[in-house]
C-alpha positions as CSV (number, residue, x, y, z in Angstrom):
1,M,20.6,101.3,28.9
2,T,20.2,98.9,26.1
3,D,22.8,96.3,25.4
4,F,24.1,95.9,21.9
5,I,24.3,92.4,20.4
6,P,27.0,91.6,17.8
7,V,25.7,90.8,14.3
8,I,27.7,87.9,13.0
9,G,28.6,87.6,9.4
10,S,27.7,91.1,8.3
11,S,30.2,93.3,6.6
12,A,28.2,96.5,7.2
13,I,26.3,96.0,10.5
14,K,28.5,95.7,13.6
15,E,25.8,95.3,16.3
16,V,22.2,96.1,17.1
17,A,20.0,96.8,20.1
18,Y,16.4,97.2,20.8
19,D,14.5,99.4,23.3
20,P,11.1,97.8,23.9
21,V,9.8,100.9,25.7
22,T,10.2,103.2,22.7
23,S,10.3,100.4,20.0
24,T,13.6,101.8,18.8
25,L,16.0,99.7,16.8
26,K,19.6,100.9,17.3
27,V,22.1,100.0,14.7
28,R,25.9,100.4,14.9
29,F,27.7,100.0,11.6
30,T,31.3,98.9,11.0
31,S,32.0,102.4,10.0
32,G,31.3,103.5,13.5
33,M,28.1,105.4,12.7
34,E,25.1,104.7,14.8
35,Y,21.5,105.2,13.8
36,H,18.2,104.9,15.7
37,Y,15.0,103.8,14.0
38,P,11.9,104.5,16.1
39,S,8.6,102.5,15.9
40,V,10.2,99.3,14.7
41,D,8.5,96.1,15.6
42,H,10.5,93.7,17.8
43,A,10.2,91.0,15.1
44,H,12.6,93.0,12.9
45,F,15.2,93.1,15.7
46,L,14.9,89.4,16.1
47,A,15.3,88.8,12.4
48,L,18.6,90.8,12.4
49,I,20.1,88.8,15.3
50,R,18.9,85.3,14.5
51,Q,21.6,82.8,13.7
52,D,19.5,80.7,11.2
53,S,21.7,79.8,8.3
54,R,18.6,79.7,6.0
55,A,17.8,83.3,6.8
56,T,18.9,86.1,4.5
57,S,21.9,88.1,5.6
58,A,21.4,90.8,8.2
59,G,22.4,93.5,5.7
60,K,20.0,92.3,3.1
61,Y,17.2,92.0,5.6
62,F,18.0,95.5,6.9
63,N,18.0,97.1,3.5
64,A,14.7,95.3,2.5
65,H,12.7,95.8,5.7
66,I,14.1,98.8,7.6
67,V,15.8,101.3,5.2
68,G,13.3,103.7,3.8
69,K,10.4,102.2,5.8
70,F,11.3,103.8,9.2
71,G,12.6,107.2,10.1
72,A,16.4,107.2,10.8
73,R,18.2,109.4,13.2
74,L,22.0,109.6,13.2
75,V,23.2,109.6,16.8
76,S,26.9,109.1,16.3
77,K,29.3,109.6,13.3
78,G,31.7,107.1,14.8
79,A,35.3,107.6,16.0
80,S,35.8,110.9,14.2
81,S,32.7,112.6,15.7
């Protein structure tokens, strides 16, 4: 089981996790939806959780470096699923 880590200061991303065996980035959104992104480099996971105030926001980083560049699989639609 992969532990999720809260993403501080993001209005869209609630928490993220990373499975190093499958290189899968797991993202839970504040809406409750959860997506898995396979074949994502560990560096992208670290960029999402870093607490460096000079870094871009997690949401901006996610949209620029993950969305549309890796396949996404919806695994949970949230509380209503």
